[in-house]
All heavy atoms as an XYZ file, in Angstrom:
1027
protein
N     253.839    316.663     39.586
C     253.966    317.018     41.029
C     255.281    316.499     41.524
O     255.651    315.362     41.338
C     252.748    316.406     41.713
C     252.806    316.331     43.209
C     251.566    315.684     43.758
N     251.619    314.274     43.811
C     252.305    313.563     44.682
N     253.048    314.184     45.570
N     252.310    312.251     44.692
N     256.017    317.357     42.217
C     257.318    317.010     42.799
C     257.122    316.499     44.229
O     256.614    317.255     45.063
C     258.233    318.202     42.766
C     259.628    317.909     43.190
C     260.361    317.033     42.168
O     260.057    316.993     41.021
N     261.328    316.254     42.668
N     257.434    315.219     44.543
C     257.249    314.769     45.938
C     258.222    315.484     46.886
O     259.315    315.820     46.552
C     257.555    313.276     45.879
C     258.145    312.996     44.526
C     257.975    314.207     43.705
N     257.750    315.646     48.104
C     258.549    316.258     49.179
C     259.438    315.177     49.778
O     259.119    314.006     49.770
C     257.624    316.811     50.223
O     258.114    316.735     51.514
N     260.593    315.581     50.364
C     261.451    314.613     51.057
C     260.768    314.060     52.278
O     261.092    312.951     52.710
C     262.808    315.215     51.420
C     263.735    315.255     50.232
C     262.682    316.523     52.077
N     259.825    314.778     52.812
C     259.054    314.265     53.974
C     257.889    313.387     53.559
O     257.282    312.772     54.406
C     258.542    315.432     54.819
C     259.575    316.274     55.554
C     258.899    317.410     56.280
C     260.383    315.415     56.482
N     257.581    313.370     52.253
C     256.411    312.620     51.809
C     256.560    311.158     52.153
O     257.587    310.545     51.894
C     256.247    312.787     50.292
C     254.859    312.471     49.802
C     254.651    313.029     48.429
O     254.157    314.173     48.315
O     254.920    312.315     47.460
N     255.573    310.598     52.775
C     255.686    309.170     53.251
C     255.772    308.208     52.098
O     255.329    308.469     50.965
C     254.446    308.976     54.090
C     253.499    310.066     53.750
C     254.309    311.198     53.147
N     256.315    307.026     52.440
C     256.444    305.945     51.481
C     255.512    304.819     51.900
O     255.473    304.413     53.068
C     257.877    305.436     51.395
C     258.807    306.524     50.842
C     257.982    304.153     50.542
C     260.278    306.203     50.866
N     254.748    304.327     50.922
C     253.887    303.151     51.140
C     254.515    301.997     50.347
O     254.778    302.116     49.156
C     252.487    303.420     50.629
C     251.560    302.218     50.700
C     251.426    301.499     51.862
C     250.818    301.840     49.600
C     250.601    300.396     51.920
C     249.967    300.776     49.649
C     249.841    300.032     50.819
N     254.839    300.923     51.084
C     255.473    299.783     50.415
C     254.864    298.482     50.948
O     254.129    298.495     51.952
C     256.989    299.777     50.670
O     257.220    299.560     52.064
N     255.110    297.423     50.283
C     254.614    296.129     50.756
C     254.684    295.040     49.727
O     255.470    295.112     48.780
N     253.785    294.102     49.912
C     253.776    292.894     49.077
C     252.350    292.504     48.846
O     251.480    292.656     49.709
C     254.555    291.800     49.786
C     254.542    290.472     49.104
C     255.404    289.486     49.924
N     255.141    288.100     49.599
C     255.793    287.416     48.668
N     256.803    287.972     47.994
N     255.508    286.140     48.440
N     252.070    291.935     47.672
C     250.757    291.331     47.359
C     250.964    289.860     47.207
O     251.835    289.410     46.476
C     250.151    291.924     46.090
C     250.060    293.462     46.177
C     248.772    291.324     45.810
C     249.525    294.067     44.901
N     250.127    289.065     47.928
C     250.206    287.622     47.879
C     248.906    287.021     47.497
O     247.831    287.573     47.826
C     250.587    287.054     49.249
C     251.913    287.478     49.791
C     252.201    286.995     51.163
O     251.272    286.544     51.886
O     253.372    287.034     51.579
N     248.936    285.891     46.851
C     247.732    285.075     46.546
C     247.878    283.837     47.388
O     248.815    283.062     47.224
C     247.661    284.755     45.036
C     246.427    283.978     44.711
C     246.290    283.835     43.199
C     244.937    283.247     42.893
N     244.631    283.418     41.457
N     246.909    283.618     48.288
C     246.947    282.432     49.116
C     246.078    281.361     48.457
O     244.901    281.587     48.095
C     246.369    282.739     50.513
C     247.285    283.571     51.353
C     248.404    284.266     50.965
C     247.176    283.793     52.767
N     248.950    284.920     52.021
C     248.261    284.616     53.158
C     246.296    283.341     53.742
C     248.455    285.014     54.461
C     246.497    283.741     55.034
C     247.557    284.554     55.403
N     246.687    280.183     48.301
C     246.026    279.044     47.648
C     246.130    277.838     48.544
O     247.231    277.545     49.049
C     246.698    278.746     46.286
C     246.062    277.559     45.604
C     246.655    279.964     45.357
N     245.026    277.135     48.763
C     245.055    275.910     49.576
C     244.363    276.047     50.901
O     243.647    276.995     51.181
N     244.670    275.088     51.795
C     244.009    275.004     53.082
C     244.860    275.666     54.165
O     245.936    275.196     54.509
C     243.793    273.511     53.426
C     242.928    273.328     54.656
O     242.698    274.311     55.419
N     242.502    272.127     54.892
N     244.324    276.787     54.714
C     245.024    277.525     55.739
C     244.397    277.316     57.123
O     244.614    278.080     58.060
C     245.042    279.026     55.404
C     246.016    279.369     54.336
C     245.687    279.222     52.995
C     247.312    279.789     54.633
C     246.589    279.525     51.994
C     248.211    280.082     53.651
C     247.882    279.963     52.332
N     243.643    276.243     57.251
C     243.094    275.901     58.568
C     244.217    275.331     59.419
O     244.856    274.357     59.033
C     241.966    274.839     58.415
O     240.968    275.310     57.484
C     241.298    274.533     59.765
N     244.518    275.970     60.567
C     245.631    275.488     61.369
C     245.363    274.094     61.940
O     244.259    273.770     62.404
C     245.730    276.502     62.509
C     244.891    277.648     62.128
C     243.890    277.138     61.122
N     246.344    273.230     61.876
C     246.296    271.865     62.461
C     247.549    271.738     63.306
O     248.653    271.760     62.722
C     246.229    270.831     61.402
C     244.975    270.884     60.540
C     245.056    269.816     59.515
N     244.045    268.824     59.838
C     243.801    267.797     59.092
N     244.492    267.608     57.976
N     242.868    266.937     59.428
N     247.375    271.653     64.588
C     248.509    271.576     65.524
C     249.523    272.660     65.285
O     250.719    272.396     65.222
C     249.154    270.178     65.396
C     248.229    269.067     65.863
C     248.951    267.759     65.881
N     247.980    266.700     66.151
C     247.932    265.586     65.505
N     248.777    265.313     64.568
N     247.019    264.665     65.841
N     248.996    273.829     65.076
C     249.878    275.011     64.907
C     250.479    275.210     63.526
O     251.239    276.127     63.314
N     250.168    274.341     62.584
C     250.723    274.436     61.224
C     249.612    274.434     60.198
O     248.518    273.916     60.468
C     251.688    273.306     60.924
C     252.909    273.275     61.757
C     253.831    272.161     61.309
C     255.121    272.192     62.106
N     256.045    271.210     61.618
N     249.870    274.988     59.024
C     248.937    274.932     57.924
C     249.216    273.653     57.150
O     250.219    273.024     57.264
C     249.123    276.128     56.964
C     248.823    277.464     57.623
C     249.778    278.479     57.585
C     247.642    277.707     58.292
C     249.493    279.679     58.125
C     247.372    278.921     58.859
C     248.334    279.924     58.824
N     248.198    273.241     56.329
C     248.322    272.102     55.452
C     249.536    272.265     54.558
O     249.914    273.377     54.191
C     247.050    271.974     54.633
O     247.225    271.102     53.539
N     250.097    271.156     54.135
C     251.256    271.199     53.207
C     250.873    271.722     51.853
O     251.731    272.071     51.017
C     251.902    269.845     53.109
O     250.975    268.923     52.569
N     249.551    271.802     51.560
C     249.089    272.292     50.271
C     248.943    273.817     50.291
O     248.740    274.447     49.220
C     247.733    271.695     49.867
O     246.758    272.082     50.809
C     247.822    270.186     49.804
N     249.028    274.454     51.454
C     248.844    275.906     51.570
C     250.057    276.609     50.950
O     251.187    276.295     51.302
C     248.665    276.327     53.053
N     249.795    277.585     50.086
C     250.850    278.330     49.406
C     250.583    279.810     49.495
O     249.450    280.238     49.309
C     250.967    277.937     47.953
C     251.313    276.488     47.689
C     251.382    276.226     46.208
O     252.262    276.772     45.518
N     250.399    275.471     45.681
N     251.630    280.610     49.721
C     251.560    282.066     49.675
C     252.393    282.475     48.462
O     253.616    282.458     48.516
C     252.096    282.677     50.939
C     251.244    282.342     52.169
C     251.812    282.973     53.402
C     250.969    282.642     54.599
N     251.519    283.273     55.864
N     251.695    282.803     47.370
C     252.372    283.100     46.102
C     252.464    284.593     45.862
O     251.465    285.316     46.106
C     251.624    282.436     44.962
C     251.353    280.933     45.110
C     250.446    280.446     44.016
C     252.692    280.190     45.040
N     253.579    285.107     45.359
C     253.635    286.536     45.018
C     252.719    286.843     43.879
O     252.476    285.988     42.994
C     255.117    286.745     44.606
C     255.593    285.395     44.183
C     254.797    284.398     44.992
N     252.143    288.062     43.854
C     251.204    288.407     42.817
C     251.661    289.691     42.118
O     251.813    290.709     42.783
C     249.845    288.623     43.503
C     248.604    288.807     42.604
C     248.419    287.572     41.713
C     247.385    288.969     43.483
N     251.889    289.591     40.850
C     252.253    290.777     40.031
C     250.925    291.338     39.476
O     250.243    290.660     38.726
C     253.196    290.412     38.913
C     253.596    291.624     38.112
C     254.602    291.290     36.983
C     254.919    292.563     36.234
N     255.958    292.359     35.239
N     250.584    292.576     39.897
C     249.342    293.169     39.456
C     249.390    294.670     39.671
O     250.374    295.203     40.168
C     248.163    292.517     40.225
O     246.936    292.985     39.654
C     248.192    292.879     41.706
N     248.300    295.347     39.315
C     248.195    296.803     39.520
C     247.458    297.084     40.823
O     246.456    296.460     41.122
C     247.428    297.437     38.351
C     248.221    297.426     37.053
C     247.448    298.129     35.983
C     248.201    298.103     34.666
N     247.391    298.660     33.562
N     247.949    298.082     41.562
C     247.273    298.605     42.717
C     246.628    299.926     42.371
O     247.299    300.767     41.759
C     248.268    298.813     43.876
C     248.865    297.665     44.581
C     250.062    297.131     43.833
C     249.244    298.047     45.978
N     245.376    300.088     42.750
C     244.654    301.349     42.515
C     244.495    302.018     43.876
O     243.896    301.473     44.795
C     243.272    301.056     41.893
C     243.371    300.435     40.539
N     242.957    301.134     39.399
C     243.847    299.243     40.114
C     243.189    300.349     38.345
N     243.705    299.249     38.752
N     245.066    303.217     43.980
C     245.110    303.945     45.217
C     244.148    305.098     45.156
O     244.234    305.959     44.281
C     246.539    304.430     45.503
C     247.504    303.243     45.541
C     246.603    305.250     46.825
C     248.991    303.600     45.563
N     243.194    305.144     46.110
C     242.168    306.164     46.195
C     242.396    306.963     47.486
O     242.668    306.403     48.541
C     240.800    305.544     46.255
C     240.434    304.799     44.973
C     240.765    303.498     44.804
C     239.747    305.412     43.934
C     240.454    302.766     43.666
C     239.426    304.722     42.769
C     239.810    303.416     42.638
O     239.489    302.744     41.488
N     242.239    308.273     47.407
C     242.309    309.105     48.610
C     240.987    309.029     49.313
O     239.950    309.220     48.725
C     242.639    310.549     48.248
C     242.993    311.412     49.420
C     244.065    312.419     49.055
C     244.329    313.321     50.230
N     245.527    313.013     50.911
N     241.035    308.665     50.633
C     239.841    308.584     51.442
C     239.283    307.172     51.547
O     239.900    306.213     51.126
N     238.109    307.092     52.166
C     237.430    305.822     52.429
C     236.513    305.450     51.292
O     235.950    306.338     50.654
C     236.666    305.857     53.741
C     237.508    306.030     54.948
C     236.674    306.006     56.207
C     237.576    306.117     57.443
N     236.852    305.889     58.670
N     236.300    304.132     51.081
C     235.386    303.637     50.104
C     234.495    302.584     50.749
O     234.975    301.681     51.405
C     236.103    303.026     48.882
C     236.937    304.064     48.164
C     235.115    302.367     47.919
C     237.805    303.520     47.049
N     233.184    302.715     50.582
C     232.236    301.732     51.117
C     232.497    300.389     50.444
O     232.632    300.313     49.249
C     230.794    302.167     50.826
C     230.273    303.210     51.775
C     229.813    302.572     53.050
C     229.212    303.609     53.969
N     229.359    303.237     55.328
N     232.522    299.329     51.249
C     232.702    298.002     50.706
C     231.492    297.126     51.072
O     231.213    296.149     50.362
N     230.823    297.409     52.170
C     229.664    296.636     52.591
C     229.863    295.137     52.643
O     228.994    294.337     52.337
C     228.438    296.996     51.731
C     228.061    298.453     51.877
O     228.101    298.992     52.945
N     227.698    299.080     50.772
N     231.125    294.697     52.960
C     231.401    293.280     53.110
C     231.677    292.562     51.839
O     232.034    291.400     51.821
N     231.597    293.228     50.697
C     231.883    292.622     49.421
C     233.338    292.938     49.052
O     233.691    294.150     48.962
C     230.965    293.225     48.327
C     231.181    292.605     46.952
O     232.141    291.835     46.725
N     230.326    292.956     46.010
N     234.219    291.931     48.867
C     235.653    292.232     48.601
C     235.917    292.864     47.246
O     237.007    293.266     46.945
C     236.305    290.871     48.735
C     235.238    289.874     48.432
C     233.960    290.496     48.928
N     234.896    292.909     46.376
C     235.063    293.521     45.053
C     234.430    294.904     45.031
O     233.333    295.086     45.536
C     234.395    292.658     43.956
C     235.113    291.348     43.732
C     234.615    290.188     44.286
C     236.272    291.321     42.946
C     235.280    289.005     44.101
C     236.948    290.123     42.755
C     236.432    288.967     43.320
N     235.137    295.866     44.492
C     234.594    297.216     44.353
C     233.519    297.180     43.304
O     233.736    296.783     42.175
C     235.711    298.188     43.917
C     235.305    299.623     43.785
C     234.819    300.216     45.122
C     236.468    300.460     43.253
N     232.269    297.553     43.704
C     231.162    297.481     42.801
C     230.799    298.797     42.171
O     230.276    298.840     41.042
C     229.923    296.886     43.519
O     229.656    297.660     44.683
C     230.172    295.443     43.919
N     231.080    299.907     42.881
C     230.697    301.235     42.323
C     231.484    302.331     42.995
O     231.768    302.293     44.166
C     229.228    301.471     42.542
O     228.859    302.803     42.159
N     231.814    303.338     42.191
C     232.416    304.569     42.714
C     231.634    305.748     42.207
O     232.190    306.791     41.972
C     233.858    304.656     42.298
C     234.905    303.939     43.139
C     236.280    304.063     42.549
C     234.913    304.502     44.539
N     230.351    305.563     42.045
C     229.530    306.617     41.441
C     229.723    307.991     42.111
O     229.919    308.986     41.417
C     228.058    306.248     41.525
N     229.686    308.057     43.403
C     229.914    309.298     44.099
C     231.126    309.266     44.970
O     231.263    310.044     45.934
C     228.679    309.673     44.964
C     227.448    309.871     44.108
O     227.537    310.555     43.093
N     226.339    309.279     44.472
N     232.005    308.306     44.719
C     233.205    308.127     45.539
C     234.390    308.847     45.028
O     234.337    309.588     44.046
N     235.526    308.597     45.689
C     236.771    309.221     45.229
C     237.253    308.730     43.860
O     236.936    307.636     43.442
C     237.755    308.871     46.341
C     237.217    307.628     46.924
C     235.731    307.686     46.792
N     238.038    309.575     43.211
C     238.665    309.193     41.950
C     239.990    308.548     42.266
O     240.608    308.804     43.305
C     238.869    310.428     41.054
C     237.590    311.169     40.769
C     236.735    310.426     39.788
C     235.509    311.238     39.443
N     234.280    310.534     39.711
N     240.511    307.715     41.362
C     241.787    307.073     41.588
C     242.876    308.127     41.691
O     242.905    309.085     40.939
C     242.114    306.027     40.469
C     242.412    306.695     39.125
C     243.244    305.093     40.905
N     243.708    308.012     42.700
C     244.784    308.966     42.957
C     246.057    308.528     42.233
O     246.783    309.354     41.691
C     245.049    309.077     44.467
C     246.124    310.059     44.844
C     245.796    311.416     44.903
C     247.387    309.604     45.096
C     246.831    312.304     45.218
C     248.392    310.512     45.399
C     248.111    311.850     45.462
N     246.355    307.210     42.260
C     247.573    306.690     41.639
C     247.379    305.220     41.316
O     246.580    304.544     41.981
C     248.754    306.882     42.615
O     249.958    306.429     42.026
N     248.084    304.759     40.324
C     248.115    303.296     40.010
C     249.582    302.884     39.921
O     250.369    303.539     39.242
C     247.407    302.997     38.652
C     247.533    301.528     38.313
C     245.955    303.462     38.709
N     249.925    301.840     40.683
C     251.296    301.333     40.666
C     251.226    299.823     40.416
O     250.174    299.220     40.637
C     252.082    301.627     41.965
C     252.282    303.111     42.176
C     251.393    301.009     43.165
N     252.303    299.252     39.942
C     252.342    297.847     39.633
C     253.354    297.140     40.510
O     254.457    297.604     40.709
C     252.741    297.603     38.152
O     251.796    298.304     37.325
C     252.722    296.131     37.806
N     252.942    296.030     41.104
C     253.838    295.202     41.869
C     254.753    294.428     40.939
O     254.399    294.161     39.767
C     253.092    294.254     42.809
O     252.250    293.398     42.067
N     255.933    294.043     41.420
C     256.871    293.267     40.578
C     256.558    291.782     40.669
O     255.614    291.356     41.287
C     258.309    293.640     40.879
C     258.747    293.198     42.301
O     258.078    292.361     42.926
O     259.821    293.660     42.759
N     257.409    290.993     39.997
C     257.199    289.542     39.982
C     257.318    288.895     41.383
O     256.837    287.763     41.593
C     258.116    288.849     39.005
C     259.566    289.172     39.154
C     259.987    290.527     38.548
O     259.334    291.016     37.614
O     260.935    291.135     39.069
N     257.873    289.603     42.334
C     257.935    289.107     43.733
C     256.740    289.620     44.552
O     256.682    289.382     45.730
C     259.252    289.501     44.377
C     260.465    288.864     43.766
C     261.729    289.339     44.419
C     262.949    288.699     43.743
N     264.193    289.268     44.287
N     255.852    290.355     43.893
C     254.686    290.952     44.564
C     254.997    292.223     45.317
O     254.129    292.735     46.024
N     256.181    292.748     45.173
C     256.608    293.914     45.928
C     256.234    295.236     45.240
O     256.258    295.296     43.982
C     258.143    293.884     46.115
C     258.669    292.651     46.875
C     260.185    292.674     46.888
C     258.107    292.563     48.286
N     255.914    296.257     46.007
C     255.563    297.571     45.458
C     256.098    298.642     46.413
O     256.354    298.385     47.592
C     254.079    297.714     45.216
C     253.287    297.607     46.503
C     253.031    298.722     47.297
C     252.774    296.402     46.927
C     252.277    298.627     48.448
C     252.026    296.282     48.099
C     251.785    297.403     48.869
N     256.230    299.870     45.885
C     256.690    301.013     46.652
C     256.267    302.277     45.948
O     256.418    302.410     44.753
C     258.207    300.952     46.793
C     258.811    302.008     47.691
C     260.308    301.745     47.763
C     260.994    302.626     48.744
N     262.425    302.334     48.842
N     255.656    303.210     46.702
C     255.199    304.465     46.116
C     255.192    305.579     47.174
O     254.983    305.285     48.334
C     253.775    304.286     45.510
C     252.758    303.912     46.564
C     253.345    305.525     44.778
N     255.551    306.788     46.742
C     255.445    307.941     47.640
C     254.053    308.530     47.529
O     253.531    308.662     46.424
C     256.471    309.005     47.299
C     257.834    308.774     47.860
C     258.758    309.951     47.697
O     259.124    310.270     46.627
N     259.111    310.599     48.819
N     253.464    308.834     48.675
C     252.131    309.416     48.721
C     252.131    310.614     49.692
O     252.782    310.548     50.696
C     251.100    308.396     49.197
C     250.899    307.163     48.370
C     250.014    306.145     49.134
C     250.245    307.508     47.039
N     251.365    311.652     49.401
C     251.209    312.712     50.375
C     250.528    312.203     51.617
O     249.788    311.207     51.570
C     250.298    313.724     49.655
C     250.353    313.390     48.205
C     250.624    311.943     48.162
N     250.769    312.871     52.766
C     250.102    312.468     54.003
C     248.602    312.411     53.813
O     248.025    313.240     53.043
C     250.474    313.448     55.123
N     247.949    311.487     54.439
C     246.509    311.349     54.310
C     246.073    309.891     54.443
O     246.866    309.024     54.782
N     244.819    309.655     54.232
C     244.200    308.335     54.341
C     243.870    307.869     52.943
O     243.257    308.564     52.147
C     242.958    308.401     55.215
C     242.330    307.080     55.516
C     241.198    307.156     56.525
O     240.609    308.271     56.706
O     240.921    306.150     57.149
N     244.161    306.571     52.661
C     244.011    306.006     51.339
C     243.357    304.610     51.427
O     243.581    303.873     52.362
C     245.326    305.880     50.596
C     246.032    307.169     50.379
C     246.845    307.742     51.337
C     245.822    307.878     49.170
C     247.460    308.978     51.122
C     246.447    309.089     48.959
C     247.263    309.636     49.939
O     247.879    310.825     49.746
N     242.599    304.270     50.396
C     242.084    302.948     50.177
C     242.908    302.361     49.001
O     243.012    303.003     47.960
C     240.593    302.927     49.866
O     239.876    303.566     50.933
C     240.063    301.512     49.681
N     243.445    301.151     49.205
C     244.263    300.516     48.191
C     243.628    299.208     47.779
O     243.494    298.293     48.605
C     245.694    300.271     48.688
C     246.546    299.628     47.622
C     246.300    301.569     49.186
N     243.199    299.114     46.514
C     242.651    297.876     45.979
C     243.560    297.377     44.890
O     244.308    298.144     44.272
C     241.233    298.119     45.437
C     240.216    298.578     46.481
C     239.910    300.043     46.282
C     238.988    297.750     46.450
N     243.494    296.078     44.613
C     244.325    295.580     43.525
C     243.500    294.829     42.504
O     242.424    294.345     42.828
C     245.522    294.747     44.026
C     245.168    293.559     44.838
C     244.997    292.330     44.254
C     245.053    293.660     46.192
C     244.672    291.193     45.031
C     244.761    292.551     46.971
C     244.542    291.310     46.385
N     244.022    294.745     41.272
C     243.317    294.103     40.175
C     243.456    292.614     40.215
O     244.521    292.062     40.457
C     243.866    294.569     38.819
C     243.402    295.898     38.396
C     243.847    296.249     37.003
O     244.036    295.349     36.137
O     243.971    297.469     36.734
N     242.341    291.916     40.029
C     242.348    290.473     39.854
C     242.624    290.177     38.395
O     242.617    291.100     37.564
C     241.030    289.810     40.286
O     239.959    290.361     39.493
C     240.693    290.094     41.768
N     242.854    288.900     38.057
C     243.166    288.576     36.676
C     242.065    288.936     35.683
O     242.345    289.154     34.497
C     243.544    287.082     36.504
C     242.476    286.117     37.009
C     242.426    285.930     38.528
O     243.376    286.290     39.224
O     241.413    285.388     39.002
N     240.845    289.070     36.153
C     239.746    289.475     35.257
C     239.473    291.001     35.289
O     238.491    291.488     34.758
C     238.493    288.719     35.525
C     238.021    288.822     36.964
O     238.640    289.577     37.739
O     237.016    288.214     37.337
N     240.394    291.778     35.902
C     240.337    293.232     35.871
C     239.424    293.863     36.945
O     239.265    295.063     36.984
N     238.882    293.039     37.883
C     238.082    293.587     38.948
C     238.963    294.100     40.043
O     240.092    293.623     40.221
C     237.145    292.543     39.480
C     236.080    292.077     38.497
C     235.162    291.051     39.066
C     234.153    290.608     38.057
N     233.328    289.480     38.568
N     238.488    295.079     40.809
C     239.245    295.623     41.947
C     238.836    294.876     43.208
O     237.631    294.768     43.506
C     239.008    297.114     42.057
C     239.524    297.946     40.871
C     239.289    299.440     41.118
C     241.015    297.696     40.610
N     239.835    294.476     44.000
C     239.594    293.546     45.103
C     240.365    293.993     46.361
O     241.521    294.439     46.278
C     240.097    292.173     44.669
C     240.043    291.058     45.741
C     238.896    290.299     45.884
C     241.114    290.822     46.523
C     238.841    289.265     46.800
C     241.087    289.795     47.482
C     239.962    289.027     47.617
O     239.912    288.014     48.518
N     239.747    293.861     47.530
C     240.425    293.968     48.797
C     239.520    293.243     49.834
O     238.395    293.642     50.050
C     240.616    295.411     49.203
C     241.328    295.653     50.540
C     242.784    295.109     50.504
C     241.308    297.088     50.976
N     240.066    292.209     50.443
C     239.293    291.445     51.397
C     239.666    291.857     52.819
O     240.136    291.060     53.637
C     239.494    289.916     51.200
C     238.458    289.140     51.968
O     237.457    289.694     52.442
N     238.651    287.839     52.076
N     239.499    293.165     53.121
C     239.828    293.710     54.414
C     238.924    294.921     54.660
O     238.797    295.812     53.792
C     241.308    294.115     54.452
O     241.652    294.648     55.713
N     238.290    294.937     55.827
C     237.273    295.967     56.084
C     237.500    296.557     57.478
O     238.134    295.980     58.331
C     235.877    295.329     56.024
C     235.603    294.701     54.690
C     235.861    293.353     54.491
C     235.140    295.413     53.637
C     235.673    292.726     53.270
C     234.957    294.835     52.353
C     235.213    293.471     52.216
N     236.950    297.789     57.666
C     237.197    298.510     58.926
C     236.129    298.322     60.020
O     236.251    298.858     61.078
C     237.361    300.017     58.643
C     236.068    300.701     58.199
O     235.012    300.016     58.080
O     236.129    301.879     57.902
N     235.131    297.532     59.773
C     234.073    297.309     60.736
C     232.914    298.266     60.629
O     231.890    298.119     61.282
N     233.053    299.312     59.808
C     231.998    300.299     59.577
C     231.452    300.265     58.149
O     230.861    301.228     57.699
C     232.483    301.708     59.873
C     232.759    301.937     61.367
O     231.985    301.366     62.184
O     233.700    302.662     61.671
N     231.696    299.136     57.424
C     231.195    298.990     56.074
C     232.150    299.562     55.026
O     231.785    299.565     53.845
N     233.326    299.986     55.414
C     234.285    300.504     54.474
C     235.400    299.511     54.270
O     235.742    298.687     55.140
C     234.928    301.810     54.993
C     233.897    302.845     55.292
O     233.159    303.261     54.447
N     233.869    303.300     56.528
N     236.069    299.591     53.097
C     237.326    298.833     52.913
C     238.335    299.407     53.929
O     238.317    300.588     54.280
C     237.864    299.019     51.496
C     237.099    298.286     50.439
C     236.219    298.966     49.605
C     237.282    296.905     50.282
C     235.523    298.271     48.625
C     236.552    296.197     49.318
C     235.681    296.883     48.505
N     239.297    298.590     54.365
C     240.361    299.083     55.242
C     241.182    300.100     54.509
O     241.321    300.091     53.317
C     241.261    297.924     55.645
O     240.581    297.013     56.449
N     241.709    301.050     55.283
C     242.529    302.134     54.729
C     243.934    302.108     55.320
O     244.189    301.413     56.352
C     241.891    303.518     55.010
O     241.788    303.719     56.440
C     240.521    303.673     54.368
N     244.817    302.834     54.681
C     246.118    303.085     55.263
C     246.229    304.566     55.549
O     245.627    305.388     54.848
C     247.255    302.635     54.273
C     247.152    303.352     52.957
C     247.251    301.135     54.095
C     248.383    303.321     52.118
N     246.945    304.892     56.593
C     247.134    306.294     56.961
C     248.612    306.647     56.754
O     249.467    305.996     57.375
C     246.707    306.542     58.406
C     245.207    306.399     58.571
C     244.761    306.713     59.974
C     243.254    306.723     60.107
N     242.635    305.457     60.087
N     248.846    307.645     55.944
C     250.230    308.081     55.601
C     250.532    309.318     56.444
O     249.742    310.254     56.461
C     250.352    308.356     54.123
C     249.971    307.175     53.229
S     250.890    305.651     53.545
C     252.494    306.159     53.139
N     251.692    309.289     57.108
C     252.121    310.421     57.941
C     253.473    310.883     57.417
O     254.366    310.070     57.157
C     252.255    309.954     59.441
C     250.874    309.487     59.924
C     252.800    311.075     60.299
C     250.915    308.745     61.232
N     253.624    312.207     57.276
C     254.875    312.776     56.746
C     256.106    312.165     57.428
O     256.130    312.048     58.640
C     254.891    314.288     56.912
C     254.138    315.014     55.786
O     253.960    314.425     54.733
O     253.729    316.174     56.007
N     257.065    311.824     56.601
C     258.336    311.338     57.108
C     258.338    309.882     57.523
O     259.350    309.371     57.969
N     257.206    309.182     57.409
C     257.144    307.775     57.861
C     256.876    306.852     56.668
O     256.283    307.231     55.671
C     256.007    307.616     58.871
C     256.288    308.319     60.167
C     255.256    307.982     61.250
O     254.413    307.123     61.086
N     255.297    308.737     62.301
N     257.316    305.608     56.849
C     257.050    304.560     55.874
C     255.981    303.645     56.438
O     255.994    303.291     57.615
C     258.322    303.703     55.617
O     259.295    304.589     55.019
C     258.060    302.537     54.693
N     255.004    303.318     55.621
C     253.952    302.369     55.964
C     254.078    301.148     55.102
O     254.241    301.299     53.884
C     252.557    303.016     55.810
O     252.453    304.162     56.621
C     251.431    302.044     56.111
N     254.057    299.985     55.722
C     254.186    298.734     54.961
C     253.011    297.834     55.201
O     252.537    297.756     56.371
C     255.482    298.042     55.373
O     255.681    296.916     54.577
N     252.458    297.215     54.144
C     251.307    296.368     54.223
C     251.520    295.133     53.355
O     252.172    295.209     52.324
C     250.036    297.064     53.724
C     249.561    298.212     54.607
C     248.720    297.709     55.773
O     248.047    296.662     55.682
O     248.772    298.422     56.808
N     250.895    294.033     53.758
C     250.785    292.843     52.873
C     249.326    292.738     52.502
O     248.476    292.631     53.362
C     251.261    291.555     53.585
O     252.634    291.737     53.971
C     251.130    290.379     52.678
N     249.038    292.824     51.204
C     247.678    292.680     50.705
C     247.538    291.238     50.223
O     248.450    290.707     49.553
C     247.457    293.660     49.554
C     247.708    295.123     49.882
C     247.599    296.006     48.621
C     246.769    295.609     50.938
N     246.422    290.613     50.543
C     246.273    289.192     50.290
C     245.001    288.866     49.537
O     243.895    289.283     49.939
C     246.244    288.417     51.650
C     247.515    288.725     52.454
C     246.127    286.889     51.402
C     247.456    288.240     53.895
N     245.128    288.117     48.451
C     244.046    287.588     47.674
C     243.719    286.202     48.273
O     244.498    285.274     48.110
C     244.421    287.474     46.205
C     243.334    286.923     45.296
O     242.350    286.409     45.838
O     243.507    287.037     44.090
N     242.572    286.094     48.942
C     242.208    284.883     49.642
C     241.134    284.064     48.879
O     240.563    283.176     49.460
C     241.703    285.183     51.048
O     240.611    286.097     50.963
C     242.796    285.798     51.921
N     240.851    284.411     47.628
C     239.741    283.757     46.946
C     239.949    282.234     46.758
O     238.977    281.501     46.639
C     239.487    284.409     45.588
C     238.964    285.838     45.702
C     238.877    286.510     44.358
N     240.205    286.633     43.771
C     240.485    286.568     42.496
N     239.523    286.362     41.610
N     241.696    286.702     42.044
N     241.205    281.786     46.713
C     241.437    280.375     46.544
C     241.978    279.707     47.794
O     242.600    278.624     47.752
C     242.457    280.162     45.357
C     241.845    280.584     44.043
C     242.820    280.344     42.888
O     243.583    279.368     42.946
O     242.784    281.174     41.941
N     241.710    280.340     48.934
C     242.151    279.810     50.214
C     240.989    279.301     51.025
O     239.862    279.806     50.884
C     242.918    280.876     51.013
N     241.227    278.314     51.837
C     240.208    277.749     52.755
C     240.737    277.970     54.168
O     241.887    277.736     54.480
C     240.035    276.236     52.472
C     239.025    275.663     53.485
C     239.603    275.995     51.077
N     239.789    278.438     55.020
C     240.176    278.707     56.415
C     239.342    277.890     57.399
O     238.214    277.624     57.170
C     240.011    280.177     56.763
C     240.891    281.074     55.933
C     240.427    281.589     54.715
C     242.191    281.335     56.333
C     241.252    282.427     53.948
C     242.982    282.156     55.575
C     242.538    282.714     54.368
């Protein structure tokens, strides 16, 4: 498939938060770290039910993966996508798909791509963070 020049770009960063992120006098603990994460992003067209679980448990009747891209050693990624709504999950070190962000209706959060526009997101692995 040949991308259009108007086809939107989705870019961003994946971070792994480690340590205590509970604010104290406006600052986080000195042990709190935001580390870049090199991993694969799985991009699905449409919404996916999450039901509050940050791990994707089933896609039995859900969408098929639309694209897979890999972030670099700085956690950065960039991909052209056709206009539409997408769910983006990323792989944990044990190969599970993860996203700890939800829309309030039981679905994982989505991104909306609009022709000619760039959308940027920071995806965060909070499994080793305390709030």
